[in-house]
N, C-alpha and C positions, 0 to 999 in steps of 0.2 A: 504494500500500500504506500503510495507516494502522497506527501502533503505538499500543497502548493503554497505560494505566498499568501494567496487569498484566504486559505484555511488558517494559516498562522495569524494573519491580521484579525480574522473573525474571532479566534480564540482569545487573543490579546484584548480585543475590544470587549468581549464578554466578561473577562476578568476585571477589566477597568470599570465596567458598569457595576458589577457586583461590589467591588471595592468602594466605589462612590456611594452606593446605597448603604453599605455597612458603616462607613464613616459618617454619613449624614444622620443615620439612625443613632449612632453612639453620641454624636454631638447634641441631638435633640433630647437625649436622656440625661445629659449632664446637668447637675444642679446649678451650674453657672451659665444658664442660657442667656443669650443677649436680651436686653430690655425690650427689643421689638417683639420677641416671642412672648414675653410676659404681657406685653400690651395686647397682643392677639388673643391670649387667654382671657384677658380682662374683657375684650370685646365679645368673646364667646359667652362669658357670663352675662353681659348686658343683653346679648341677643336672646339668651334663654329667658331673661326677665321679660323682654318684649314679646316673645312668643306666648309666655304664660299670661301676660296682660291681655293680649288680643284674644286668646282662648277664653279668658274670663268674661270678656264682653261680647264674644261671638254670638251667643244665642239670644241676646237682646233682653234677658231678664234683669241684668245688672246694667245700670247706666251711669253710676257715679263711682269715682275713685274712693277707696276706703278713707275714713277720717284718721287723723294722726295727731299726736301730742305736739309739744313745742320743738322737739329735736328733729333736725332735718336728716339725721343719719338713719339708715335702714339697718335694723337689728333683728335678732331672731324672734322677738315678740312684737314686731311691727305688724299692724293690721294688713298691710299690703302683702307681706310674706305669708300670712295665714290665708288670705283670700286667694292669692295666686298660686298657693301651694309650692313655694320656692324651696329648693334645697339649701340648707344652711351653708354648705361650702361654696355656693355660688354668690354669696352676699358680699364678698370682698375681692378687691383687686389683688391678683397674685404678687405683683410688685410691692404692694403695701404690706402684705403678710410678713415679709422678711425685714421690714423697717419699722421698728416699734415707735418711732417718733410721730408717725402719722396715724390717723384714725384708719382702721382697717376696713371699714365698711363704706358702701356707696352712699351717696347723698342725693336727695330729691330736690328738684327745683322748687322754689317758693310758689305757692298757688296750685300745686298739683293735687295735694290731698283734699278730698271733698269736692273736687271739680267734676263737672259732667264730662264723661269720656268724649263726647262729640266736640267739646270745646278745646280739648287738648290733643285730639287725634289728627294732627297735621305735621308736616315735615319740618317746621321750624320751632316746634314746641319741645324743649328739653324736658324729659321726664326724670331720668336718673343719670348721674355722671360720677366719675371716679375722682373728682377733685374734692375740695372741702366746700363748706356752705357758701363761700365767697367766690367759688369758681376757680380757685388756684389749682393747677394741675398737680402740685406736690411732688410726685415721684417719677413719672415717666420722663425719660430723657429723649423722647422722639420729637424734638423741636418744641418742647414745653407745651405740648398739646394734651388735652384731656379727652378721654373716651366718653361719649354720651349716647344715651338711648333717646330717640325722638318719638313723638306720639304716633307716627305712622309705622313704627317698628324698625326703622333703619338705624344703624349704628354708624357713628362718624367720629373720627379723631379730629378734634377741632380746637381752635384757640379759645381760651376762656372768654 
């Protein structure tokens, strides 16, 4: 059996492809992932909240956001968490979990709680964000932007 150069290059190419996949997998499993990856995880958490919010209002029986106390931070005993049946591990930004100087939970925009859903269900209405109550991004180093969930369900990395 004779091997040609084409066969050799095909085998080398297959090994390179497998090596690339293994290296990228090992890099993504590393505890020192880049901040962009943590920002993406944060966006996924916000997306889950948005899906849960839209499912809550989808059947039309509920029309108003749950009421809230004076704190803008979303915690495990928050009425929104109870109503939307959110998982507790999705209530905080992964980048903030490692940094104790910041609040680890997401914050809601003023005026969201108790509002009619039809009044906040548009693309420029921020519902939840990963900054503090003043809109400061705090942790993400991706151009000092914060991740925000908007009323129509889309997630955006935006300036405060």
